[in-house]
N, C-alpha and C positions, 0 to 999 in steps of 0.2 A: 674152161681151163682152170686147173687148180693152182692158185698162186702160192699157197703156203709152201709146198715142197720146192718150188722154184726159188722163192725168196729164201727158204731155208738153206739151199745149196749156196747161194751167194753169202748169206749170213755166216755160215760155217767157214767158208774160205776166207772171208775178210776177217772175222774174229780170230781164227787160228793164226793168220798172218800177223795180226797185231800182237797177239800173245807171244808169238815166237820172238818178236822184237822187244824182249825184256818186259813184256806185259804192260808197257806204257805207250799211250797213244801219242802224246805231244812230241816226243823225240822222233817219231816216225811219220805222223800224220801230215805234217806240213810239207813233207817231201813229195816230189813228183812220183816217187816209188809207190806210195800208197794210192795215189790217184790212178796210176797205171794199173795197179792190182784191181782196184774197184772197177775201173773201166773195162778191163779184160773180163772180169766176171759178169759185168752188165752186158757185154757183147755176147758172151756165151748164153746168158739168159735170154737175150733177144733172139738168138738163133734157135734155141730150144722151144721158146714160146711163140716164135714167129711174131715178134713185136716190131712194128714198122717204124716206131718213133721213140726209141730208147735214146735219151740224151746222154752225152758224155758228161761226167761230173767234173766240175771245176772247184778249186779251193776258194773259200770265202773267209777273208780275214774278219769280216763283220760277224759271221756266224761263230767263228772261233772265239771272238771277244764276248759275244752273248753267252756262249756255252760256259765260259770261265766265270760268268756272273751268276749262274744258276745256283740255287740253294738245294739242299737235299729234298726239301718239300716241293720244289717246283721243277725238279730235274726231269720228270716224265711228262710234263704238260706241254702240249704243242703251242707254238706261238702263232701269230697271224700269218707268217709266211714260212713256217718250218715244222717238221716233226722232230721228235727227239729219239735218239737211239742210245741206250746205255750199254756199257761193256762191264762185265762182272770180273771179279777177282779170278785168278788162275784156277783155284780149287773149284769154284762154282762152275766156271766154264768147262773144266774137265769133266765134272759130273754131268753137265748138260750134254756134252759131246758123246758120253758113253751111255746116254739114255736111249729110250726107244724113239722111233721116228715121231710118234705122237708127242712125246715129251719135248723133243727138240723143236717141233713145230710150235707148240705152245710157248716155249721160251722165246722163240723168234718174234712172236706176236707181243708177248708181255714186255720184252726188252725194247721193242720198237725197231730192232735191227732189220726186220723185214722191209723197212723203208729204203734200205740200200738198193733194193731191186725194183722200186716203183718207177716206171718209165718217165713220167713228167718231171721227176726231180733232177736238178742239175747243179745244185750248190751244196757244198759240204764244208763244215768247220768243226773241228774236234779239239778237245782239251782233256788233260788229266785233271782229276780233282785233287786239290791240295790235301784234303782230308776225305778218305773214302766215305761214302754214304752207306750206313748199315741198312740192311733189309730187315725190317721188323719181323721178329719171330723166327729168324734163321741165323746161321753163322756166315751168311753171304754178305757181300758188299759190292757197291757200284764204284768202280775206280776211274772210269772215263765216260765222257758223254760226247756225242756228235749231234749237231743240228743239220738236218737234211731238208732242203727246200727247192722250190718255193711253195709247194703244196703243203697244207697243214693237215690234210686228211686223205684217206684212201677213197678212191672212186674208180671202179673198173670202167666207168663210162669214159674216162680220160685216156684209155689205152686203145690204140689203133693196131689192128692185126694185119699182117702181110709180111713180105720179105723185109728183113732188117734193113733200116736206112731208106726205105722206099717212100716214107711220108715225112721227111724232114723239112720243117718250115724255113730253116736257116742254112740248109746244106748239110753235107756229111763231113765228118772228120776223116783223117787218114785211117783210123781204126774201124771205120764203118758205122760208128754211132752218129747220132744227130748232133750237129753243132749247137751249143748252148746259146741262147740269146744273150746279148751283151747289154 
């Protein structure tokens, strides 16, 4: 199974939805509306990829707080229990969206936004940066960051295939995704 195009689909839908909302995460991310969007996309990804144990995402105030404390130097480094995903300024995201599929796939890996589609993840916390982080050698900048956990790295060994929701350790939610452990 090729994960990059599936993760890319999720990435583009989530990033575009965030950008439509004034290009700022914090005003939008803490709302149930963003979680509903991410979970809708995760459900679609589970259906297309026949992922049996895709968790529903829940908001983490702890991750939001940690994200707000990251510096430009540490913004892309995973923590012990999370991956980071950065969101670019509107102009950069527009360039990425109009690029080739290969360029979009590369951007989803480089930005970490492919983590939105990683099945074992179930916690998310995002924040806008008070001062955007410039990307050296470009006119681009990072304007927002999300921490997505609890996994801090990718491993396809952690993915179970089968009918969506058929291998949930804690039961299923109303939307068919696996209930997150509490």
